[in-house]
N, C-alpha and C positions, 0 to 999 in steps of 0.2 A: 504493500500500500504506500510505502514511502516514496516511490517513484511516480505515483499517479497524481496529476494536478488536481488540487482541491478547488479550483475555479470552475471545474466542469459542473454541469447539471447532472445529477445522478438519479437513478430510478431503481426501485426494487419492489417485489411483492412482499408485503409486510405481514401477511397472514399465512398460516399453514396451507400448503397446497392440498386440495381435496374438495369433495362435495360439502357444501355448507350453505348457511344463509347469506353471509357477507364475506367478501374478499376485499382487500385494500391494496392498491398500488400507490406507492408514495414517491413523490418527486421533491428534490431539494436542489437549489442553486439559482444563480442569477437569471437563467432563462426559463425557469419553471412556468412562469405566467405566460410567456410568449408561446411556449410549447403547448400549454393547455388551450390557448386560443386556437391552435391548429387542429385540435382533436375533439374539443368539447363544444356541443351546441346546447345552450340553455333553452328552457321553455320560452323565455322572453327574448331570445336571440342576442342577449348581451355577451360580451367577451369576458373571460375570467380576469384579464388584466385590468378591467374596469371595476371589478367587484371590490367591495370594502373588505378589509381584513377581518378574520374571525366570522366569516359568513358561510352559509351552506346553501348550495344551489342544486336544483333538480334539472336533469337534462339527459343527453345521450352522448356516448363516445362514438364518433363517426369517422370511418375511413374515407379518404379523398374529400375531406371537408374544404380544403383550400384549393386555390387554383381555378381552372376552367371546368372542372368536373361538373356534370349536370346533376340534378337532384336524383335521377335514377342511378347514377354512378356512386352516389354517396351511401355507402354501405353502413348500416347501423351495426355497431359491435355489441353494445349493451346499453341498457337503461341504468343510469348511475346517479349517485349523489356526490357532488364535488365540493370539497372544503378548501377554503383559501386562508392561509396564514402568512402574512407578509413580514419581511424582515423589519426590525430585528426581533420582533416578539413572536418567535417560533422556536421549535425544539432545537433547530440548528443555528438559529439567528440569521438564517437565509430565507428567501421566499420558499415556502413549502406548499405543495398541492397534494391533497389526498383524495383519491378516487375510490369511492365505495361502490363496488359492483357486485353482481351475483358471484358467489364463490363457486369455483369449478376450474379445472385446468384450462378449458378452452377460452372462456372470456378473460381470465386473468392473463394468460399468455398472449392473447391477441392485443390486449391493451398495453401490455409490457412491450411487445414488438413495435406497436405503433409509436410509443414514446421513444424507442431506440431509433426508429426510422427518422424521427423528427429532431434528433440531435442529442438526446440524453445518452448516458452510458450506464451500464450495470454497476450498482454500488458494490463496493468490497464489503466483506463481513464487518459489521460494526461501524461502517463509515458515517452513517447519520449521527451516531453518538460521538464519533471521533471529531466530526465537524463542530458539534456542540462544545467539545473541549477546546479545540483550536480557536474557536470564535469567542471563547471566554465565558460561555454560559454556565459551564460546570467544570469542576476539576476532576482529576483522575479517580479519586476516591468516590466521587459521586457517579462517575461513569461506571465504575465497577459495581456500584450499588444498583445500577440499572439492570445489570446482568444477574445480580443476586435476587432482585425482585422477580425477574422472569423465571428463575430457577427455584423460587421459594416453594417449599413443600408443606409448610405449616403456617399458621397465623403468626406465631412468634418469630419465625424466620423472616416472614414478610415485614413484620413491624420493625425488626432490627435493620433490614435493608432500607426501609423507608426513612428510618432515622439517619442512616448514612447518606441517603439521597438528599435529605434536607440540609446536609452539611454540618451536622453536629460533630461528627468525628473529625472532619476537616478543620473545624474551628479549634478543637483541642490541639491538633497537630500544629496548626499555624501559631497558636499561643505559645506552645513549647518552643517552636522554631524561633519565634521573635525573642524569647528570653535568651536563647543561645546566641543569637545575633548580637544582642546587647552585651553579653559577656565577652563575645569575641571582639567587639569594638573596644572594650576596656583593656583587653589583652594587647591589642595592637597599639593602643595608646601608651601602654606600660613600657613599650620598647624605648620610648623617648623620655620616660620618667623613672622615678625611683621604684625599685621592686617592692618597697614597703609601703608606699603611699601612691596608689594609682588614681590621682585626681580625687582623693578622698575615700577611695575604696581599697581596703587592705587585700593583699593577696589571699589570705586565709578565708576572707569573706567570699571571694570569687569561687573558690573551690567548694565552699559550703553550698553555694547556689548550684554549682554543677552537680553535686551529689543529690540535691533536691530534685533537679530536673531529671536526672537519671532514674530516680525512683518513680517519677511520673510516667516515664516511658516504659519502665519495667512493669508497671501495673497492666499496661496494654498487652505486654508480652505474656504475663502470667495468666491473663484472662483470654488469651487467644484461642485456647481449646474450646471455649464456649462459642466463639464466633465460628470456628471450624465446624462444630457440631450443628449449629443452626443452618449453616450453608450446605454442608456435605452430608449431614446426618451420620448415623453409625450403622455399620454392617453387623447384623445380628444373625448368627447361624444356629439353626435348630438341629441338634445332632442326637444320636442315640442308636441303639441296636434296632434291628427290625421289629416292627409291630409293637412299639412302645407308645405310639400315638403322636408321632411328630407331625404328620399331616393334619391330624385332627386339631392339634394345638395351633398350627398355622391358620387353619380355617377359623378357629375360635378368635384369634387375635384380629384377623382380617374382617371377621364378621360376615364372611361369605365362603361358599364352597369353591375354593381355588385349587386345592390339592385333592386328588382322588384318594378316598378312604375306603379300605376293605379290611377284612380280618386276615387276609393272606399276607404273610411276611414278604417284604421285598416289593410291595406295590409301587413305591416311589423309586424309580431307577435313574432319575436325573435330578439335578438341582432346579428348584423353582424359586424365582425372585419376585418379590412385590414390595412396593414402598407403602408404608403405613404411618399414620400420625399417632404416636404414643405419647400422650401427655405433653404435646407441643414439640416433641422430638421427631424429626424425620428419620424413620428407621427402615433400612433396607433389610427386609426379612427374607431369609434363605432357608427353604426346606430341603434337606439333603437326603440322599439315599441312606438306608440303614447300613451301618458299618459292621461287616461280618466277614468271615472267611468263606469264599465262594470260588467255584471254578467257572461260573456262568460269565461269558464274555461281556455282556451288556451290564450286568450287575457290577463286575469288576471295574468297568469304566466309570460307572456312577459313583462307586466308592472312592476311586482315585480323585474324582472331582470334589467329592465331599471333603477329603483331606486337604485339598488345596484351599477350599473355602475356610476351613478351620484355621489354617495358617494365617490367613489374611483378615480374620474376624476381629472386630472391636469387642464384641460380647458374644458369649456362647450360652445358649440355653440347652443344657444337658437334660434330656428327657429320660426318666426311668419309670418303670412300671411298678406301682404300689402293690399289684396283685400277684407278683412273682418274685422269686429270689434272684439275686444278682447272678448272672451267668458269665461265661468267659468273654463274650463280646462286650458286655457292660464294663467289665474290669479293664479290658484292653483299651476301651475308649476313655475311661476315667484316667488311666495312667497317661495316655497320650495327651489329653487336654490339660492335665495338671502340669506336665512338663512344658507346655506352650506358654505358661504364665499369663493367660488371658483372664479377663473378667468373666466369671462364671456364675450362672444361676442354675442350681439343681432343681429342675421342675419334676416334682413327683406327681405323675399322672395316674388316672383311674382310681382316685381316692373313693369313688362310689362303690368299689369292689372290696372284697375281703383282703386285709393286709397280710402280705408275706415278705415284704421288703425289709432289709436290715438297714434302718436309717443311721444307726450309730456307725456302721462301717463306712457309709458314704461320708459322714461328717469327719471321719478320720482322714479321708482322702482330701476333703475340701473344708478345713476348719474355719477358713475366713470367708467362705462363699455364702451367698444367700440361698435360702430354700423357699420354694413356693409349692403349695399343695393344690392341685387342680383336678377337675374332671373336665377335660377338653370337650367331650361329647355333650355334657350337660351345662357347659359354660360356667362351671363353678370354680371360683378362685382366680379367674382370668384378670379381673380388675386389680386384685392384690398383686398379681404378677406384674402387671403394667406399672403399678406404683413402685415395685422393687426395681424395675428397669429404669424408671425416672430417677430414683435415689442413687443408683449406681452411676448413671451417666453424669448427673450434676453434682454428686457427692454433697448434697445438702445446700448447694449454692446455685440454684436455678436462676438464670438471668430473667429480669423483668422486661416489661414492654418498653422501658426506656433505655435498654442496652445499646451501647455504641461501642465499636471497636473493630478489631482485626477480623476480616472475613476470608482471607486467602493467604497462601504461602508467600506471595510477593511482598505483601505488607509486613508480614511477620519477619521475613528475612531482613528487610530494611530497618525495622525497629531494633532487631538484634545487633545489626551493624552499628546503629547509632549509639546504643548502650555500650558496645565494645569500644567505640572511639572515645566516649566519655571516660570509661575505665582507664584507657591508656593515658588520657590527659591527667587524671587524678594520680596515677602511678608516676607519671613524669614529674608532677608537682612534688610528690613525696621524695623523689630522687633529686630534687632541687635543680632540675633542668631549667634553662632560660625560658622566658615567657614566649618568645617567638617560636621555639621548638614545640612547646605545649599547644600553642594556638592552632597548629596544623591539625591536630586531632579534633579540636572543637569545630574547625571549619569543615572537616570531613563529616562530622556528625550533622552539621547544618545541611550539607549537600545531600546526605542520606535522607533526612526528613523531607527535603524538597522533592525527592523521587516519589514519595508517597502521594503527594498532592499534584505533582506534575510541574513544579517550579524548575526542576533540574533534570527532567526525564529525557532519555534519548529516543530517537525515532525508532530504533530497533525494539526498545522496550514497549513503545506505544503500539507498534504493529503486533507484538506478541499479545498484549492485553486485548486489543480489539479483534484479533483473529478468533477469539472464543465466542464472539457474538454471532448471531444469525445475520444473514445478509440484509434483511429489512429493518434492522434496528440501529 
């Protein structure tokens, strides 16, 4: 994207391709209005370039509208609603046209092609949002928040993303950066003044402030796992030996019949994934094949995949059968996941049946793990299991609706670098190095924080950020 001119007028389909009620084709750029004049015929015959901003108009997209084409040659593409948003009060701070047409591959593609024929080019992934950044409407944190909103799986993750889009996180980072810039200015001034009296500010006071700023940044680093969970969720793997009720448990949590359930061991032969909202946490729930010794080729492949999922899980729900004694398969699985050092909930299923399971033996395997007693078929105890999952994930510190902070690895890496630079500055101070040497670390910390909001970001980093967006956003 770095080599493409941002003065061009761009176009993209901004809604998912497929059959539906409404599809949107979006234009942005200096020639958007002129282009709309060439393809849109309003019911009152007015041209879009003459419409007031923030107005909506009914009409038709027409092929061969311009030139000497006769009315018979003017082929109607679709009946549409056209919205005009003139610069600078638009998403990109450029002239923006949005064409609401009937959703479907044919009308959307024909309107898109007509825009291309009349001078627009296909937008790159995220280019509308990139233009919003380059034109000063939003910063990079807010741009990333747009993507977080699109990908939000729960109300809490949506609220967190909206807070970042409003600029609350950006404001905090800019305040910290401003404090560092002030300290850096005093350091630079000290080069020409006494080490002990920097225009009324003692050297010890400067480093006390640096430590305070480092603690502010470190709080965001410490809370970064909350932001990661809100954005990415947690991968939770349901595992156990055959016929303990793994699929029944998945269906109970999903509140729908997603996995096939029978009394026959080995019914589930492949992994099944679904995303579910558990107490505000986006959880990727994985139902795995029962792990056992088998010579069956398909079962062996399912078990192999189950073990891979266990290796990559954030949380494991170990399902055991209340109505039977532990067998070799159960013990092998328990040994395996104990060695993985993952968060584990021992889910004791089928508690509606007669007890035969040795709970004490299981607790010796997992003395620090949580236990949940359920009857998946009767939906008994599932709510308490979800409460246990919430407590394990948040460890008693669930973020509220006002949460702001890190939402991805890029932001976290920058904050860690900023803290590291301040630590280097403080260490250099303790070693009695000169102020001009120490100030290099402070300047580096300032530049790092600038990368978060986009003050000092490279074109390569920009391209990487916006490449994650869909083409129409």
